[in-house]
PAVO-948984 format. One record per residue (C-alpha): x, y, z. Coordinates in steps of 0.25 Angstrom, whole numbers, padded with zeros to 4 digits, always signed. Layout:
BEGIN
XYZ;...
END
This chain:
BEGIN
+0150+0408-0290;+0152+0393-0294;+0161+0390-0282;+0150+0395-0272;+0139+0387-0279;+0148+0375-0278;+0152+0377-0264;+0138+0382-0259;+0135+0369-0251;+0147+0372-0243;+0145+0387-0242;+0130+0388-0240;+0131+0386-0225;+0138+0399-0223;+0132+0406-0235;+0117+0405-0232;+0118+0412-0218;+0126+0423-0224;+0116+0425-0236;+0104+0423-0226;+0109+0434-0216;+0112+0443-0228;+0098+0442-0234;+0091+0443-0220;+0100+0455-0216;+0100+0462-0230;+0115+0463-0229;+0125+0459-0239;+0138+0455-0232;+0149+0464-0234;+0159+0454-0240;+0148+0450-0250;+0149+0465-0255;+0164+0464-0258;+0167+0463-0273;+0182+0460-0273;+0189+0450-0282;+0202+0444-0280;+0211+0442-0293;+0216+0428-0295;+0227+0425-0305;+0222+0416-0316;+0231+0403-0317;+0239+0402-0330;+0239+0417-0332;+0254+0422-0331;+0252+0437-0333;+0247+0442-0320;+0246+0456-0324;+0235+0453-0334;+0221+0454-0329;+0217+0441-0336;+0227+0434-0327;+0218+0437-0315;+0204+0432-0311;+0195+0440-0301;+0190+0431-0290;+0178+0436-0283;+0177+0438-0268;+0170+0425-0262;+0161+0433-0253;+0156+0441-0265;+0153+0428-0272;+0144+0424-0261;+0137+0438-0262;+0132+0434-0276;+0122+0423-0271;+0118+0432-0260;+0114+0443-0269;+0107+0434-0278;+0099+0428-0266;+0095+0443-0262;+0091+0446-0277;+0083+0434-0278;+0076+0436-0265;+0073+0451-0268;+0068+0447-0282;+0059+0436-0277;+0053+0445-0266;+0051+0456-0276;+0044+0447-0286;+0035+0440-0275;+0031+0454-0269;+0027+0459-0283;+0037+0470-0283;+0042+0466-0297;+0036+0473-0309;+0031+0464-0320;+0040+0472-0330;+0052+0469-0321;+0060+0457-0328;+0074+0460-0324;+0080+0452-0312;+0067+0444-0311;+0068+0429-0312;+0059+0423-0323;+0058+0437-0330;+0067+0438-0343;+0070+0449-0353;+0062+0441-0363;+0050+0443-0354;+0053+0457-0352;+0053+0460-0367;+0041+0451-0369;+0033+0460-0359;+0038+0473-0365;+0034+0468-0379;+0020+0464-0374;+0018+0478-0367;+0022+0486-0379;
END
């Protein structure tokens, strides 16, 4: 993910419209669903028959899907929180709610 973050200033002009359209249409582009990795031989590894001599490199479009998935998750979470759909006892997957708070709440109820 580091390469995309570093190159975002160059990529943002074509990533933003894709993300915006995807969110507005409620559709995840088919290439983003692909989960293929290409094995790349590691430099300095002589035995090409060993699995340790290869590194899987994830599909570039799949790497772009991760920020889109995070964006959708965060929007859904924000809307659910804003509209009061989240139960007070729900701690998992909520920003600002920790396991420690869940345990503390449980101890106080018992």
